[in-house]
MILUM-826800 format. One record per residue: z, x, y of N, C-alpha, C in turn; residue in three letters. Coordinates in pm, whole numbers, plus 32768, in hexadecimal, padded with zeros to 4 digits. Each point is the difference from the previous one (the first is absolute). Example, Ala and Ser with C-alpha at 12.3 -4.5 7.8 and 13.67 -1.06 7.14 Angstrom:
% MILUM-826800
+------+------+------+------+------+------+------+------+------+-----+
|  n.w |  n.u |  n.v | ca.w | ca.u | ca.v |  c.w |  c.u |  c.v |   r |
+------+------+------+------+------+------+------+------+------+-----+
| 830C | 8527 | 7DC7 | 8000 | 7FA7 | 8077 | 8000 | 805A | 8078 | ALA |
| 7FB8 | 7FDD | 8069 | 8006 | 8052 | 8077 | 8049 | 7FB3 | 806D | SER |
+------+------+------+------+------+------+------+------+------+-----+
END
This chain:
% MILUM-826800
+------+------+------+------+------+------+------+------+------+-----+
|  n.w |  n.u |  n.v | ca.w | ca.u | ca.v |  c.w |  c.u |  c.v |   r |
+------+------+------+------+------+------+------+------+------+-----+
| 1A07 | 90F9 | AAF3 | 8024 | 8036 | 7F93 | 7F6E | 8015 | 7FD0 | MET |
| 8004 | 8082 | 8003 | 7F9E | 8045 | 7FD2 | 7F9A | 7FFC | 7F6E | SER |
| 8071 | 800C | 7FA7 | 7FD3 | 8024 | 7F78 | 7FE2 | 7F29 | 7FB6 | ASP |
| 7F9B | 7FD8 | 8020 | 7FF9 | 7F67 | 800A | 7FEF | 8021 | 7F44 | TYR |
| 7FA5 | 8056 | 7FED | 7FE1 | 7FCA | 7F68 | 809C | 7FF8 | 7FBB | LYS |
| 8073 | 8023 | 7FFB | 8077 | 800A | 7FE1 | 805D | 7F8A | 8041 | THR |
| 7FF9 | 7FEE | 8064 | 8012 | 7F7B | 8048 | 7FB8 | 7F88 | 7F9C | ALA |
| 7FA1 | 8004 | 7FE5 | 7FB0 | 7F8A | 7FBD | 7FF2 | 7FE5 | 7FA4 | ARG |
| 8058 | 8065 | 7F7C | 8027 | 7FF7 | 7F86 | 80A3 | 8001 | 8001 | ILE |
| 8059 | 7FFC | 8060 | 806E | 7FDF | 8044 | 7FEF | 7F4B | 7FFC | ALA |
| 7FBD | 7FAA | 805A | 7FC3 | 7FCE | 8011 | 7FD7 | 7F95 | 7F75 | MET |
| 7FEF | 8051 | 7FAF | 7FD6 | 7F96 | 7F88 | 805C | 7FFE | 7FBE | VAL |
| 805C | 804B | 8005 | 8065 | 8034 | 7FA5 | 8082 | 7FE6 | 8000 | ASP |
| 7FFC | 7FB5 | 80A8 | 80A3 | 7FEB | 8035 | 7FDC | 7F32 | 801B | CYS |
| 7F8B | 7FFA | 802C | 7FD5 | 7F62 | 8051 | 7FC0 | 7FD0 | 7F90 | GLN |
| 7FBA | 8028 | 7FC0 | 7F62 | 7FBB | 7FAB | 8080 | 8000 | 7F60 | VAL |
| 7FED | 8060 | 7FE4 | 8053 | 7FC9 | 7F39 | 805F | 7FBF | 800F | ARG |
| 8061 | 8027 | 803D | 809A | 7F9F | 7FD2 | 8001 | 7F68 | 8040 | PRO |
| 7F79 | 7FDC | 804C | 7FE8 | 7F82 | 802A | 7F8D | 7FC8 | 7F6A | SER |
| 8007 | 8064 | 7FAE | 7FD7 | 7F8F | 7F7A | 7F93 | 8024 | 8023 | ASP |
| 7F7C | 805C | 8037 | 7F86 | 7FF6 | 8006 | 7FD1 | 8091 | 7F9B | VAL |
| 7FC0 | 7FE6 | 7FBB | 8005 | 8051 | 7F7C | 7F7C | 8037 | 7FE2 | THR |
| 7FA2 | 7FA0 | 800D | 7F55 | 8025 | 7FEB | 7FE8 | 8045 | 8027 | LYS |
| 7F9E | 8073 | 7FAF | 7FD4 | 804E | 8024 | 7F66 | 800E | 8089 | TYR |
| 7FCD | 7F9E | 7FEB | 7FA4 | 7FDC | 8046 | 802F | 800D | 80A5 | PRO |
| 807B | 7FBF | 7FFB | 8039 | 7FE6 | 8063 | 804A | 8094 | 806A | ILE |
| 805C | 802C | 7F64 | 8043 | 8075 | 801F | 7FAC | 8078 | 8045 | ILE |
| 7F7C | 8017 | 7FB2 | 7F5C | 8061 | 802A | 7FF5 | 7FCA | 809B | ASP |
| 7FC7 | 7F97 | 8007 | 7FA5 | 800B | 808E | 8074 | 7FED | 8089 | ALA |
| 8097 | 8016 | 7FBA | 806B | 7FDD | 808C | 8009 | 80A6 | 8016 | LEU |
| 7FEC | 8032 | 7F58 | 8020 | 809D | 800D | 7F82 | 804E | 8033 | LEU |
| 7FB5 | 7FC1 | 8006 | 7F7A | 8063 | 801D | 7FA9 | 7F97 | 8080 | SER |
| 8039 | 7FDF | 8084 | 8018 | 7FE5 | 80A4 | 8045 | 801F | 8037 | THR |
| 7FC1 | 8029 | 803D | 807C | 804B | 8059 | 8020 | 7FA2 | 805C | PRO |
| 804D | 7FB9 | 8044 | 803B | 7FA9 | 8053 | 7FF6 | 802E | 8063 | ARG |
| 8020 | 80A1 | 8018 | 800A | 802F | 807D | 7F6D | 8010 | 8062 | GLU |
| 7FB4 | 7FEE | 7F9D | 7F5E | 8007 | 8061 | 7FC4 | 7F78 | 801E | ALA |
| 804A | 7F9D | 7FFB | 7FE3 | 7F6E | 8037 | 8077 | 8005 | 8036 | TYR |
| 803A | 803B | 8052 | 804F | 7FE6 | 8071 | 801F | 804A | 806B | LEU |
| 7FF0 | 7FE7 | 807C | 8000 | 804E | 808B | 8064 | 8070 | 7FF7 | PRO |
| 7FCD | 8075 | 8042 | 8029 | 8068 | 7FD2 | 80B9 | 8010 | 804C | LEU |
| 8009 | 7FA6 | 8037 | 8097 | 8001 | 8013 | 807D | 7FC7 | 7F7A | ALA |
| 7F90 | 7FB5 | 7FEB | 8067 | 7FCB | 7F9D | 7FE5 | 8016 | 7F58 | LYS |
| 7FCF | 8055 | 8026 | 7FD4 | 8063 | 7F4A | 8080 | 803B | 7FD2 | ARG |
| 8056 | 801F | 804F | 8084 | 804B | 7FC4 | 802C | 7F96 | 7FB7 | PRO |
| 8017 | 7F89 | 8034 | 8052 | 7F9A | 7FC8 | 7F94 | 7F9A | 7FA4 | VAL |
| 7F9A | 8030 | 7FB4 | 7FA6 | 7FD1 | 7F96 | 8051 | 7FD0 | 7F79 | ALA |
| 8059 | 8045 | 7FF6 | 800D | 801C | 7F67 | 80A1 | 7F92 | 8011 | TYR |
| 804C | 7FD4 | 806C | 807B | 7FB7 | 8012 | 8008 | 7F9D | 7FCD | ALA |
| 8056 | 7FD3 | 7FCB | 7FFF | 7F57 | 7FD8 | 7FF8 | 7F95 | 8053 | GLY |
| 7FB6 | 8005 | 8048 | 8017 | 7F7B | 8066 | 7F59 | 7FF5 | 803A | GLU |
| 7FBE | 7F84 | 802B | 7FCE | 7FD6 | 8040 | 7FDF | 803C | 806B | HIS |
| 7F80 | 8067 | 8027 | 7FB4 | 8034 | 805A | 7FA4 | 7FA3 | 8060 | ILE |
| 805E | 801E | 8070 | 7FB0 | 7F91 | 806B | 7F90 | 803F | 802C | ALA |
| 7F67 | 7FCA | 800A | 7F8F | 803A | 8038 | 7FFB | 7F93 | 806F | LEU |
| 803E | 7F9A | 8000 | 7FB3 | 7FD9 | 80A2 | 8071 | 7F44 | 7FEF | SER |
| 8019 | 7FE7 | 8062 | 8045 | 7F68 | 8010 | 7FFB | 7FC7 | 7F93 | ALA |
| 7F8B | 7FF4 | 7FC8 | 8014 | 7F88 | 7F9C | 7FDD | 805F | 7F43 | ASP |
| 7FFF | 807C | 8018 | 7FD0 | 802A | 7F94 | 8021 | 809E | 7FE2 | ARG |
| 8024 | 7FF7 | 7F5F | 8060 | 8057 | 7FCE | 7FCE | 803A | 7FA3 | VAL |
| 802F | 8083 | 7FC7 | 7FD3 | 8036 | 7F63 | 8075 | 7FF2 | 7FCE | LEU |
| 7FF1 | 7F96 | 7F83 | 803F | 7FD4 | 7FB7 | 8070 | 8065 | 7FEE | LEU |
| 805A | 8025 | 7FB9 | 8087 | 8024 | 7FC6 | 7FA7 | 8036 | 7F95 | ASP |
| 7FF1 | 8046 | 7F9C | 7FF5 | 8022 | 7F90 | 8016 | 7F9D | 7F92 | ALA |
| 809D | 7FD2 | 7FDE | 804B | 7FCF | 7FCB | 7F96 | 7F55 | 7FE7 | ARG |
| 7FE6 | 7FB5 | 808B | 7FCE | 7F97 | 7FE6 | 7F49 | 800A | 7FCF | THR |
| 7FE1 | 8060 | 8048 | 7F49 | 8003 | 7FE1 | 8021 | 8039 | 7F86 | PHE |
| 805A | 8044 | 7FBD | 7FF4 | 801E | 7F7B | 8010 | 7F72 | 7F87 | ALA |
| 8079 | 7FB6 | 8041 | 7FFD | 7FA1 | 7FB4 | 7FA4 | 7F7E | 800F | LYS |
| 7FA0 | 800C | 8083 | 7F98 | 7F95 | 7FEB | 7FA7 | 8007 | 7FC6 | MET |
| 7FDD | 80AA | 7FC7 | 7FAF | 803F | 7FC4 | 8019 | 7FFC | 7F82 | LEU |
| 8086 | 7FED | 7FC2 | 8027 | 7FF2 | 7F8E | 7FF3 | 7F5D | 7FC0 | ASP |
| 801E | 7FA5 | 807E | 8003 | 7F90 | 7FFC | 7F44 | 7FBB | 7FDA | ALA |
| 7FBF | 8007 | 8033 | 7F73 | 7FDC | 800F | 7FA4 | 806A | 7FA7 | VAL |
| 8037 | 808D | 7FE2 | 7F96 | 805C | 7F83 | 7F70 | 7FD0 | 7FFE | TYR |
| 7FD5 | 8079 | 808E | 7F73 | 7FEF | 7FE2 | 7FC5 | 8042 | 7F6D | VAL |
| 7F99 | 7FF1 | 8007 | 7FB9 | 8047 | 7FA1 | 7FA7 | 800E | 8001 | GLN |
| 7F87 | 808E | 7FD8 | 7FDC | 807A | 8018 | 7F4F | 7F69 | 8019 | PRO |
| 8003 | 7F97 | 7FCF | 7F84 | 7FB5 | 8041 | 8000 | 7FAC | 8032 | THR |
| 8071 | 802E | 804B | 800A | 7F56 | 8047 | 7FE2 | 8022 | 80BE | GLU |
| 7FFF | 7FA1 | 803C | 7FDA | 8032 | 809D | 804B | 7F90 | 8022 | MET |
| 8051 | 8048 | 8089 | 8074 | 8000 | 8041 | 7FE2 | 7FDD | 809D | VAL |
| 8050 | 7FB2 | 8026 | 8007 | 7FB9 | 8083 | 806D | 8023 | 801B | LEU |
| 7FFB | 8058 | 808F | 80B3 | 8056 | 8041 | 7FD5 | 7FE4 | 804B | ASP |
| 805C | 7F96 | 805B | 803D | 7FC0 | 8092 | 8044 | 804C | 803B | ILE |
| 7FE7 | 8051 | 8076 | 805E | 802B | 8081 | 8006 | 8096 | 7FD3 | GLY |
| 7FA4 | 803A | 7FCF | 801F | 80A1 | 7FDA | 8035 | 805E | 8035 | CYS |
| 801B | 7FE5 | 807C | 7FE0 | 8059 | 8077 | 7FB9 | 8083 | 8017 | GLY |
| 8050 | 806A | 7FB9 | 7FA8 | 808A | 8011 | 7FC4 | 8002 | 7F75 | LEU |
| 7FFD | 7FA4 | 7F89 | 7FD2 | 803D | 7FBC | 8066 | 8009 | 7F6B | GLY |
| 806B | 8047 | 8024 | 804D | 8015 | 7F88 | 7FF7 | 7FB7 | 7F68 | TYR |
| 8009 | 7F72 | 8004 | 7FDD | 7FBD | 7FBA | 7F79 | 7FE6 | 7FBD | SER |
| 7F8E | 7FEA | 805B | 7FA3 | 801E | 7FE7 | 7FFB | 8071 | 7F6B | THR |
| 8007 | 8061 | 805E | 7FDF | 8076 | 7FA5 | 805D | 801E | 7F69 | ALA |
| 80AB | 7FA9 | 8003 | 8016 | 8000 | 7F7A | 7FD2 | 7FA2 | 7FB4 | VAL |
| 7FCC | 7F9D | 8020 | 7F9A | 7FAB | 7FBA | 7F81 | 800C | 7FBD | LEU |
| 7FEF | 8087 | 806F | 7F59 | 7FF9 | 7FBB | 8020 | 8063 | 7F80 | ALA |
| 803D | 803C | 7FFD | 8038 | 8047 | 7F81 | 8006 | 7FE0 | 7F83 | LYS |
| 802E | 7F65 | 802D | 8012 | 7F85 | 7F8B | 7F8F | 7FA3 | 7FC4 | MET |
| 7FBA | 8002 | 809E | 7FAF | 7F6F | 7FD9 | 7F75 | 805A | 7FFC | ALA |
| 7F9B | 7FA1 | 7FCF | 7F5C | 8012 | 8002 | 7FE2 | 8018 | 80BA | GLU |
| 8020 | 7FB9 | 8079 | 7FF3 | 800E | 803D | 8070 | 7FBC | 8058 | ALA |
| 800F | 8010 | 808D | 8063 | 7FCC | 8033 | 7FB1 | 7FED | 80B9 | VAL |
| 8018 | 7F5A | 8045 | 7FE3 | 7FF3 | 8069 | 8092 | 7FE0 | 803B | VAL |
| 7FD9 | 8051 | 8083 | 807F | 7FE7 | 802D | 7FD5 | 7F96 | 80CF | SER |
| 805F | 7FCB | 8011 | 8002 | 7FD1 | 805C | 8065 | 8028 | 807C | VAL |
| 7FFA | 8018 | 8076 | 8066 | 8042 | 8063 | 7FC5 | 7FC1 | 809F | GLU |
| 8038 | 7F8F | 8029 | 8014 | 7FEA | 806B | 7FE5 | 803A | 8083 | SER |
| 803F | 806E | 7FE1 | 8005 | 8095 | 8074 | 7F5D | 8055 | 7FEE | ASP |
| 7FAB | 7FE9 | 8057 | 7F74 | 8041 | 7FE6 | 8014 | 80B2 | 8028 | ALA |
| 8052 | 8007 | 8058 | 8046 | 808C | 7FE9 | 8039 | 805E | 7F6B | ALA |
| 8054 | 7FC8 | 7FE1 | 8028 | 7FF2 | 7F7F | 7FC1 | 8017 | 7F8C | MET |
| 7FAC | 7F8C | 8017 | 7F80 | 7FD7 | 7F7A | 7F9E | 80AA | 800E | ALA |
| 8001 | 8010 | 807F | 7F9C | 8083 | 800C | 803B | 8068 | 7FDA | GLU |
| 8092 | 7FFE | 8033 | 806F | 8081 | 7FAB | 7FF8 | 800E | 7F8D | GLU |
| 8005 | 7F9F | 7FC4 | 7FDF | 7FFC | 7F56 | 7FB6 | 8011 | 7FF3 | ALA |
| 7F9A | 7FCE | 8005 | 7F82 | 8033 | 7F8C | 7FC1 | 8083 | 803F | ASN |
| 8032 | 802B | 806C | 7FDD | 8092 | 800E | 8070 | 805F | 7F8F | ALA |
| 8074 | 7FE5 | 7FE7 | 8039 | 802E | 7FB1 | 7FEF | 8001 | 7F89 | THR |
| 7FB6 | 7F8D | 7FCD | 7FFE | 7FBA | 7F66 | 7F8B | 8070 | 7FCB | LEU |
| 7FAA | 8027 | 804D | 7F82 | 8048 | 8006 | 803A | 8087 | 8008 | THR |
| 804B | 8024 | 803D | 804B | 80A4 | 7FFD | 802A | 8027 | 7F87 | GLU |
| 8070 | 7F6B | 7FE0 | 8021 | 8024 | 7F76 | 7FB1 | 7FD7 | 7F76 | GLN |
| 7F95 | 7FF3 | 8042 | 7F74 | 7FD4 | 7F69 | 8038 | 7F86 | 7FD2 | SER |
| 8015 | 7F95 | 8046 | 8011 | 7F95 | 7FB5 | 7F8A | 7FA4 | 8003 | VAL |
| 7FA4 | 8035 | 7FAC | 7F94 | 7F78 | 8043 | 7FE7 | 7FA3 | 7F97 | ASP |
| 8069 | 7FA1 | 7FAE | 8018 | 7F90 | 7FF7 | 8030 | 7FAC | 804D | ASN |
| 8032 | 801A | 8053 | 806B | 7FA9 | 806B | 7FAB | 803F | 807D | GLY |
| 7FEC | 7F36 | 805C | 7FF0 | 8027 | 8094 | 8052 | 7FBC | 8039 | PHE |
| 800B | 7FE4 | 8094 | 802D | 7F90 | 8074 | 7FA5 | 8007 | 8046 | VAL |
| 8028 | 7F3E | 8013 | 7F9D | 7FDA | 8038 | 8059 | 7F96 | 8090 | THR |
| 7FB5 | 800E | 806A | 806E | 7FBB | 8073 | 7FF0 | 7F6E | 8007 | THR |
| 806F | 7FB9 | 800B | 7FE1 | 7F70 | 800C | 80B4 | 7FE6 | 8017 | GLY |
| 7FC0 | 7F5E | 7FF2 | 8071 | 7FAE | 7FEF | 8046 | 801D | 7F72 | ASP |
| 8076 | 7FFC | 7FE6 | 8052 | 800A | 7F7D | 8002 | 7F91 | 7FAF | LEU |
| 8046 | 7F8F | 8058 | 7FDC | 7F9E | 7FB2 | 7F84 | 7F8A | 7FE4 | SER |
| 7FA6 | 8071 | 8006 | 7F88 | 7FD4 | 7FF8 | 7FB5 | 8058 | 7F78 | ALA |
| 8034 | 8048 | 7FD5 | 7FCD | 8063 | 7F9E | 7F76 | 804D | 8019 | GLY |
| 7FC7 | 7FE5 | 7F8E | 7F89 | 8056 | 7FFB | 7FC3 | 7FBE | 7F90 | ASN |
| 7FBF | 7F7B | 8029 | 7FB0 | 7F9A | 7FB1 | 7F6F | 8061 | 7FD8 | ALA |
| 7FE3 | 803A | 8010 | 7F46 | 8047 | 7FF7 | 8053 | 804E | 7F96 | LYS |
| 803B | 804E | 7FF0 | 8018 | 807A | 7F5A | 802B | 7FA0 | 7FA8 | ASN |
| 804F | 7F9A | 8029 | 8025 | 7FBB | 7FB9 | 7FA0 | 7F98 | 7F7F | GLY |
| 8064 | 7FE3 | 7F82 | 808C | 7FEA | 7FF2 | 802D | 806C | 7FBD | PRO |
| 8078 | 8000 | 8019 | 8057 | 808C | 7FD3 | 8096 | 7FC0 | 7F7D | TYR |
| 7FFA | 803F | 7FD0 | 8046 | 8035 | 7F72 | 8081 | 7FF3 | 803F | ASP |
| 8042 | 8013 | 806C | 8074 | 8043 | 8022 | 8009 | 8000 | 80A7 | VAL |
| 803A | 7FBF | 8035 | 8043 | 7FF6 | 80BA | 806F | 801B | 7FF1 | ILE |
| 800C | 806A | 806A | 808E | 8034 | 8024 | 801E | 8023 | 806B | ILE |
| 8030 | 7FCD | 8046 | 8076 | 7FDA | 8090 | 8039 | 807B | 803F | LEU |
| 7FDF | 8078 | 8051 | 807E | 8041 | 7FFA | 8066 | 801A | 80C5 | GLN |
| 8019 | 7F50 | 7FC7 | 8074 | 7FE3 | 8051 | 800C | 7F38 | 7FEF | GLY |
| 8050 | 8004 | 8028 | 8071 | 7F7C | 7FDA | 7F78 | 7F84 | 8054 | ALA |
| 800B | 7FBA | 7FB5 | 7FE0 | 7F46 | 801E | 8046 | 7F9F | 7FE1 | VAL |
| 7FBC | 7F81 | 8053 | 8073 | 7F7F | 7FD5 | 7FB2 | 7FE3 | 7FAB | THR |
| 7F75 | 7FF6 | 8032 | 7F8E | 7F96 | 7FAB | 7F84 | 8062 | 7FF5 | ASN |
| 7FC3 | 7FC1 | 7F7F | 7F96 | 803F | 7FD7 | 7F7D | 7F8B | 8035 | ILE |
| 7FBA | 8035 | 8069 | 7F90 | 7FD1 | 8033 | 7F9C | 7FC3 | 7F6E | PRO |
| 7F9C | 7F82 | 8019 | 7FC8 | 800F | 7FAA | 7F8F | 8028 | 7FF8 | ALA |
| 7F9A | 8031 | 8047 | 7F6B | 8062 | 8028 | 801D | 8081 | 7F9E | PRO |
| 8086 | 8036 | 8021 | 8056 | 8079 | 7F8F | 7FD7 | 7FCA | 7FA2 | LEU |
| 8090 | 7F87 | 7FCC | 8019 | 7FFA | 7F7B | 7F69 | 7FB8 | 7FC5 | ALA |
| 7FB1 | 7FE4 | 8046 | 7F7B | 8016 | 7F9C | 7FC4 | 8051 | 7FDA | GLU |
| 803E | 8083 | 803C | 7FB8 | 8071 | 7FBB | 8024 | 804E | 7F82 | GLN |
| 8052 | 7FB8 | 7FF4 | 8041 | 8018 | 7F70 | 7F8A | 7FED | 7FB2 | LEU |
| 800F | 803F | 7F93 | 7FA7 | 7FB3 | 7F42 | 8069 | 7FCE | 7FF3 | LYS |
| 7FBE | 7F8F | 7F88 | 8022 | 7FB1 | 7FB4 | 806A | 8071 | 7FB4 | ASP |
| 8057 | 800C | 7FF6 | 8056 | 8052 | 7F7A | 803C | 808A | 8016 | GLY |
| 7FEB | 7FFC | 80CC | 8023 | 807C | 8047 | 808D | 7FCD | 801E | GLY |
| 8038 | 8057 | 8039 | 8087 | 802F | 804F | 800A | 7FF9 | 8073 | ARG |
| 807F | 7FF3 | 802A | 7FE5 | 802B | 80C1 | 808E | 8017 | 8006 | ILE |
| 8037 | 8060 | 804D | 8071 | 7FFC | 8012 | 8008 | 802E | 80AF | CYS |
| 80B4 | 7FCA | 7FFA | 800A | 8010 | 80AE | 809A | 7FB9 | 7FFE | ALA |
| 8048 | 8061 | 805E | 807A | 7FE6 | 8045 | 801A | 7F92 | 8047 | ILE |
| 8027 | 7F9A | 7FBB | 802A | 7F8F | 806B | 808E | 800A | 8047 | PHE |
| 7FE9 | 7FD7 | 8086 | 8083 | 8008 | 804C | 8016 | 7F8F | 7FE5 | GLN |
| 809B | 8000 | 7FF9 | 805E | 7F8C | 7FDD | 806C | 7FF6 | 8057 | GLU |
| 7FD1 | 7FF6 | 808D | 8096 | 8026 | 805A | 8022 | 80A7 | 800A | GLY |
| 8056 | 800E | 8012 | 8032 | 809C | 7FF9 | 7FD7 | 8062 | 7F97 | PRO |
| 7FFA | 7FAA | 7F7D | 7FC0 | 8019 | 7F78 | 7FAC | 7FFB | 7FD4 | LEU |
| 7FE8 | 8047 | 7F87 | 7F35 | 7FEE | 7FFF | 800D | 8017 | 7F6C | GLY |
| 7F9A | 7FD4 | 7F9F | 7FEF | 7FFD | 7F95 | 7F6B | 804D | 7FB8 | ALA |
| 7FDA | 8079 | 7FE3 | 7F7A | 7FE1 | 7FC9 | 7FCF | 7FCE | 7FAE | CYS |
| 7F8D | 7F93 | 7FF1 | 7FB1 | 7F95 | 7FA0 | 7FBA | 8019 | 7FB6 | LYS |
| 7FD5 | 8008 | 7F7A | 7F7D | 8001 | 7FBE | 7FC2 | 7F6B | 8005 | ILE |
| 7F9A | 7FF4 | 8020 | 7F96 | 7F77 | 7FD4 | 7F85 | 802B | 7FC2 | GLY |
| 8016 | 7F9B | 7F79 | 7F88 | 800E | 7FCA | 7F87 | 7F69 | 8018 | TYR |
| 7FB4 | 804F | 8007 | 7F98 | 7F79 | 801B | 7FD0 | 7FED | 7F74 | LYS |
| 7FFD | 7F91 | 7FCF | 7FAE | 7F8F | 7F95 | 7FEA | 7F78 | 804F | SER |
| 7F8A | 7FD5 | 7FD0 | 7FAE | 7F86 | 7FFC | 8012 | 7FDE | 80C1 | ASN |
| 8005 | 8086 | 8034 | 7FE6 | 7FCA | 809A | 8070 | 801F | 8042 | GLY |
| 807A | 7FFA | 7FB3 | 809F | 7FE3 | 8034 | 8051 | 80A7 | 7FF1 | LYS |
| 8054 | 8004 | 8055 | 8028 | 809B | 7FFC | 8097 | 7FAA | 7FE6 | ILE |
| 8062 | 8010 | 7F8A | 8091 | 8024 | 800A | 805C | 8081 | 7FFB | SER |
| 805C | 8003 | 802F | 8029 | 8071 | 805A | 80A6 | 7FE6 | 7F81 | TRP |
| 7FDF | 808B | 7FEA | 80D3 | 802A | 7FCB | 801F | 804F | 8059 | ARG |
| 8084 | 8019 | 800D | 803E | 8065 | 8030 | 8002 | 80B6 | 7FBD | THR |
| 7FE7 | 805A | 804C | 7FF1 | 8038 | 7FAB | 8086 | 80A5 | 8021 | ALA |
| 8029 | 7FCA | 8080 | 806F | 807E | 8041 | 8035 | 7FDE | 8090 | PHE |
| 805A | 8031 | 8015 | 8015 | 7FE1 | 808B | 7FC7 | 806A | 8078 | ASN |
| 7FD7 | 7FCC | 806F | 7FBF | 8062 | 8050 | 7FFE | 7FDD | 80A2 | ALA |
| 8012 | 8062 | 8049 | 7FB2 | 7FCD | 807C | 7FB9 | 8041 | 8038 | THR |
| 7FA0 | 7FB5 | 8058 | 7FD0 | 8086 | 808D | 7FCA | 7FB4 | 8046 | ALA |
| 7FA7 | 8045 | 8043 | 7FEF | 7FA6 | 80A5 | 7FB3 | 7F9F | 7FFF | PRO |
| 7FFB | 7F8C | 801B | 7F64 | 7F92 | 800B | 7FA4 | 8034 | 8028 | LEU |
| 7F98 | 7FEB | 7FDA | 7F7E | 8037 | 7FEB | 7FAD | 7F78 | 8062 | LEU |
| 7FDE | 8035 | 8065 | 7F9F | 7FB8 | 8062 | 7FA6 | 7F98 | 7FB0 | ASN |
| 7FD2 | 7F54 | 8052 | 7FEB | 7FC3 | 7FC1 | 8014 | 7FC7 | 7F59 | GLY |
| 80AE | 8033 | 7FF5 | 802D | 7FC0 | 7F8D | 8081 | 7FC7 | 8008 | PHE |
| 800C | 7FA2 | 807A | 8053 | 7FE0 | 803B | 7FEA | 7F64 | 7FE8 | GLU |
| 806F | 7FBD | 7FDE | 800D | 7F90 | 7FE1 | 7FD2 | 7F71 | 809F | THR |
| 7FB9 | 7FF6 | 7FDB | 7FD0 | 7F94 | 8094 | 8023 | 7FA0 | 8001 | LYS |
| 8045 | 7FFD | 8075 | 8071 | 7F91 | 806E | 7FCF | 7F6E | 7FB7 | PRO |
| 805D | 7F93 | 7FBE | 7FE5 | 7F61 | 7FE9 | 8013 | 7FBF | 8034 | GLU |
| 7FB1 | 7FA4 | 806D | 8031 | 7F91 | 8062 | 806E | 7F8C | 7F7C | PHE |
| 8061 | 7FFF | 8057 | 8062 | 7F86 | 7FD1 | 8008 | 7FB1 | 8043 | THR |
| 8019 | 7F7C | 7FCE | 8016 | 7F9C | 806E | 8072 | 7FBB | 7FC3 | PHE |
+------+------+------+------+------+------+------+------+------+-----+
END
């Protein structure tokens, strides 16, 4: 599809708004961020299809409905610092950067991270950048964060990552529960995170977030 702007408007009108995502800052960020720019050339024709787009064996660009509902549930404010885990080629970083004061993203694939930063620079996103590293380790150096959001599924949240969330902050992740999954929002208070389910969703499991096997006797 050559007319990406028309496709972007259709994505918002047909996939996002009908899912009860209507907050202006979210709609504006989605309409003003070209999804196609953050995809390999071969995948650009399906940039606005209503499904996850595979970027590698274990990384996808989340479908617009799921991503928009995550943004709605966590609702980033203009003064907040965001940690974005598993950003792939940087689309989520770019969208979040329009809503937040600053976004620090972590991508374990060095080539993807490099490409993401190049695209963010091309697109004049100057308050979001991608670091390369273990996803489950987060990025303590630039923390703590008001919001942590994960671009894929998890079975648990490692303690080192949870520690990077400010008291009073929110964390958003899709928890894998067998073939099904649920997007949950965690609220940190007095050092502890309490979770509530926001909506049902599935995504590939992010590397480093698998449940470690336990020894049983």
